[in-house]
C-alpha positions as CSV (number, residue, x, y, z in Angstrom):
1,M,1.7,-28.5,23.3
2,G,2.0,-25.0,24.1
3,T,-0.4,-22.1,23.1
4,V,-1.5,-22.0,19.4
5,V,-2.5,-18.2,18.2
6,L,-4.6,-18.1,14.9
7,V,-3.8,-14.9,13.2
8,G,-5.6,-13.4,10.2
9,F,-7.8,-10.7,8.6
10,M,-11.5,-10.5,9.7
11,G,-13.7,-13.1,8.2
12,A,-10.7,-15.7,8.2
13,G,-12.4,-18.1,10.3
14,K,-10.3,-17.5,13.4
15,T,-12.9,-18.2,16.0
16,T,-14.7,-21.3,13.9
17,V,-11.3,-23.0,13.2
18,G,-10.0,-22.0,16.9
19,R,-12.8,-23.9,18.4
20,A,-12.4,-27.1,16.5
21,L,-8.9,-27.2,16.8
22,A,-9.2,-26.7,20.7
23,S,-11.6,-29.4,21.0
24,G,-9.6,-31.6,18.8
25,L,-6.6,-30.9,20.9
26,D,-8.5,-31.0,24.0
27,V,-7.3,-27.4,25.1
28,P,-9.1,-24.4,26.2
29,F,-10.1,-22.2,23.6
30,H,-10.2,-18.3,23.8
31,D,-11.5,-15.7,21.7
32,L,-9.6,-12.4,22.3
33,D,-12.5,-10.4,20.8
34,E,-15.1,-12.2,23.1
35,D,-12.9,-11.9,26.0
36,L,-12.4,-8.0,25.7
37,E,-16.1,-7.8,25.1
38,R,-16.8,-9.5,28.4
39,S,-13.9,-7.4,30.0
40,F,-15.4,-4.0,28.9
41,R,-19.1,-5.1,29.1
42,L,-19.5,-3.9,25.7
43,P,-19.7,-4.8,22.1
44,I,-16.2,-4.3,20.2
45,P,-17.6,-1.4,18.1
46,E,-19.0,0.4,21.1
47,V,-15.5,0.0,22.7
48,F,-14.1,1.8,19.8
49,A,-16.5,4.5,19.8
50,R,-16.4,5.1,23.6
51,Y,-12.8,4.6,24.2
52,G,-10.8,4.8,20.9
53,E,-8.5,2.1,19.4
54,P,-5.3,3.0,21.5
55,A,-7.5,1.9,24.7
56,F,-8.7,-1.2,22.9
57,R,-5.2,-2.1,21.6
58,R,-3.7,-1.8,25.1
59,A,-6.7,-4.0,26.5
60,E,-6.1,-6.4,23.6
61,T,-2.3,-6.9,24.6
62,E,-3.1,-7.5,28.2
63,A,-5.7,-10.3,27.2
64,L,-3.2,-11.8,25.0
65,R,-0.4,-11.9,27.7
66,R,-3.1,-13.5,30.0
67,V,-4.0,-16.3,27.8
68,T,-0.6,-17.1,26.6
69,T,0.6,-17.5,30.0
70,S,-2.2,-19.7,31.4
71,G,-1.2,-23.0,30.0
72,P,-1.8,-24.7,26.7
73,A,-4.6,-23.4,24.7
74,V,-5.9,-22.3,21.1
75,V,-6.3,-18.5,20.9
76,A,-8.3,-16.7,18.2
77,S,-6.7,-13.2,17.9
78,G,-8.5,-10.2,16.7
79,G,-7.7,-9.0,13.0
80,G,-5.2,-6.5,14.2
81,A,-3.5,-8.0,17.4
82,F,-0.8,-9.6,15.2
83,C,0.2,-6.4,13.7
84,S,1.7,-5.1,16.8
85,A,5.4,-5.9,17.1
86,P,5.0,-5.8,20.8
87,N,2.3,-8.6,20.6
88,R,4.4,-10.7,18.2
89,D,7.3,-10.5,20.7
90,L,5.2,-11.2,23.4
91,L,3.9,-14.5,21.9
92,R,7.6,-15.4,21.0
93,R,8.6,-15.0,24.6
94,A,5.7,-17.1,25.7
95,G,6.8,-19.8,23.1
96,A,3.2,-19.5,21.2
97,V,2.9,-20.7,17.9
98,S,1.4,-18.3,15.7
99,V,-0.7,-19.6,12.5
100,F,-1.8,-17.3,9.9
101,L,-5.1,-18.2,8.1
102,D,-4.4,-17.2,4.7
103,V,-7.7,-16.7,2.9
104,P,-7.5,-14.9,-0.2
105,W,-9.0,-11.3,-0.5
106,T,-11.7,-12.3,-2.7
107,V,-13.0,-14.9,-0.3
108,L,-12.8,-12.3,2.6
109,A,-14.6,-9.7,0.9
110,R,-17.5,-12.0,0.3
111,R,-17.5,-13.2,4.0
112,L,-17.6,-9.4,5.3
113,V,-20.5,-8.4,3.4
114,G,-23.3,-7.5,5.8
115,T,-21.0,-7.6,9.0
116,E,-20.0,-3.7,9.0
117,D,-21.9,-3.0,11.9
118,S,-19.9,-5.6,14.2
119,R,-16.4,-4.9,13.0
120,P,-15.2,-1.5,13.7
121,M,-12.4,-1.3,11.6
122,L,-14.8,-1.7,8.6
123,D,-16.3,1.5,9.4
124,S,-13.1,3.3,9.5
125,A,-11.8,5.7,6.9
126,L,-9.6,2.9,5.5
127,A,-10.9,0.7,2.9
128,P,-11.3,-3.0,3.9
129,R,-8.9,-3.9,0.9
130,E,-6.4,-1.4,1.8
131,L,-6.8,-2.5,5.5
132,Y,-6.0,-6.0,4.6
133,R,-3.1,-4.9,2.3
134,R,-1.5,-3.2,5.1
135,R,-1.9,-6.1,7.5
136,L,-0.7,-8.8,5.2
137,P,3.0,-8.4,5.7
138,H,2.4,-8.7,9.3
139,Y,0.6,-11.8,9.0
140,R,3.2,-13.4,6.9
141,K,5.5,-13.1,9.9
142,A,3.5,-16.0,11.6
143,D,5.3,-19.1,12.6
144,L,3.1,-21.3,10.5
145,I,1.1,-20.2,7.2
146,V,-2.2,-22.3,6.4
147,P,-3.5,-21.7,2.9
148,V,-7.5,-21.5,3.3
149,G,-9.5,-21.8,0.0
150,A,-13.2,-20.6,-0.4
151,S,-14.5,-24.2,-0.3
152,D,-12.3,-25.4,2.7
153,G,-14.5,-26.3,5.8
154,P,-13.3,-25.9,9.2
155,D,-12.4,-29.5,9.5
156,L,-10.1,-29.5,6.7
157,V,-8.2,-26.4,7.9
158,V,-7.9,-28.1,11.3
159,D,-6.2,-31.0,9.9
160,R,-3.9,-28.6,8.0
161,I,-3.0,-26.8,11.2
162,R,-2.5,-30.2,13.2
163,H,-0.1,-31.4,10.3
164,L,2.0,-28.3,10.4
165,L,2.1,-28.3,14.2
166,T,3.3,-32.0,14.0
167,E,5.9,-31.2,11.4
168,A,7.0,-28.2,13.4
169,A,7.3,-30.2,16.6
170,C,9.4,-32.8,14.7
171,G,11.6,-30.2,13.3
172,T,10.8,-31.2,9.6
């Protein structure tokens, strides 16, 4: 197995599902946002405030490059990482499989309540729903799309991903 990169909007469950999937596949797990916070030695909102989004996105691309060339792993990408065509190309060239956690907006909106301080893009001039609407066409370019309902727990989502990965590997 190669690298599996989970993509989707903030609150989709990429980190929670990613940890469980990596454990089940017995491969390392990387959360790009956590990696970047360690690298900058700052929380993501502070990185945005001090250095701006362009500097964050450059560092995000470099972090994505590192984790996709270090052997099989599961990666939880940041909400905007997959919206970049160069990042999608990087994943394709690395042979990574992108998996979109397709959570309906109504579910995401409930999950995001009270998280504005830790999510810099929710603090932007762009309303969260508009940001979601703009990012959705990019997410839909993922290799695999996994629908996630309001009551779907991480184990169920992991089972769906594993099933789709098996089907993809078998060419069905």
